[in-house]
N, C-alpha and C positions, 0 to 999 in steps of 0.2 A: 723364814728360811729360804724360800724360793728366790727372793730378791738377792740374798747373799750369794747363792749359787750362780745366779745370772751375772753378778759383778765379777766373781772369780773366774767364771768361764770366759767372760770378755777379756780379762787380763791374762788368760793362759795361752794366748796366741801371739807369735812373733810379729805377724803383720799388724795386728791391732796395737801392739806396743810401739811399733814403728810409727803408726798413725798418731798415737798419743804424743810421742816424742816430737813429731812435726808440729802438732797443735800446741805444744808447750809454750811457744812464744807468741801465740795469737791465732786469730781466725784465718782459715784458708778456704778457698773455693774447692769444690770437689775436683776440678780439673787440675788445680795445683797439686793436690794429693796424688792423683793418678800419675802425673808427670814425675813427681818426686820418687814414688815407689816403682815406677817403670812397670806398671801392671795395667791390665785392661780395666775399663771403668766398671763393668758389672761385678768383678771380683772385689774391687775397692768398695763399691756401694754395699756389698754384702757385709763386709767387715765394719763399715760405718754404721750399718743397721744394727749389728750386734752391740756395738758400743753405745748407740743411742738407746736401744731397748734396755740396756743395763743402767741407763741414766748417767753415763759417764761423759757424754757429749751432748751438745744442743746444736740444732741447725736453724738456719733462717733462709728464706728464699728471697732473692733479689732478682727480679725479672725471671729469666729461665735458669739462673744459676743458684746453686745451693751452697751456702757457706757453713762451715763447721767450726766449733770451738769447744774447749773443755767446759763442762758444766760445773761451776763452782758453787752452786746454790746449796748443796747438801754438804755439811761439814765433814761427815764421815767419809763420803766418796771423795771429797776434795783432798783430805789428808792421805787417803789411800792412794789416789792417783799420784800425788806429789811424792809420796814415799816410793812408789814403784818407779816413777820416772827418774828419781835420784839414783836408783840401782841399775838403770839401763845405761850401758856403756856408750859414751859418745862415739867411740870407734865403730860401734855396731850400726850407727845411722849416718856416718860420714858421707857415704855415697848418696844417700837419700837427700841430705841437705845440699850437697853439691848440685844434684839434678834440680832440686827445688830452686836454688839461687839462680841457676842458669835459666830455668824456665821463667822465673819472675823478672829477670833482667830483660829477656826477649819479649815478654808479654807487653802488649800495647797498653799505654795508660790512657789513650783517648779511644773514642768509639771506633770499632773495627767490625766490618762485616765478615763473618766466617762462612765461607761456602759450605754447603751441605756435605760435600765429599771430604771436607777437611775439618772435622769437629774436634780434632785433638787439641786445639788451642781455644781458649775462651777469654772473653773480656766482659766483665760484669757491668760495663758502662754503655752498652748498646741502648739506643733510644727505642721507644716503642715503634716508631715508624720504620727503623732499620730492621727490627725483629719481624714485623709484619711483612716486609719485603721478601723474606725468605721462608715464611710459613706456607 
């Protein structure tokens, strides 16, 4: 019973539905989600934590970046998420997708050093030496 309550609680928030809608097409770095939602990172991380605790998303760490994707390992949760996403209007997430596409277009594909004062952009392709340089 508690697991079901956790799942439905996770699905009962607009921000979490927007996150799931963004993840519908694949894995995203937390910085991608922050940019798409135009929210501060701690708030997005809170919502990602609720979705993860409910077993609706998975994460993986690559260097210092965390990437999220929909967890499709449980058939019930998979069909539930797909059913919910089917009901979420595309017009409700149009601006999120525009911001995400703009951010991804401007995101560097090669290694880039991000100064401490400007952590709003991330690149998952930093080498270990570059990361140590700013630690």
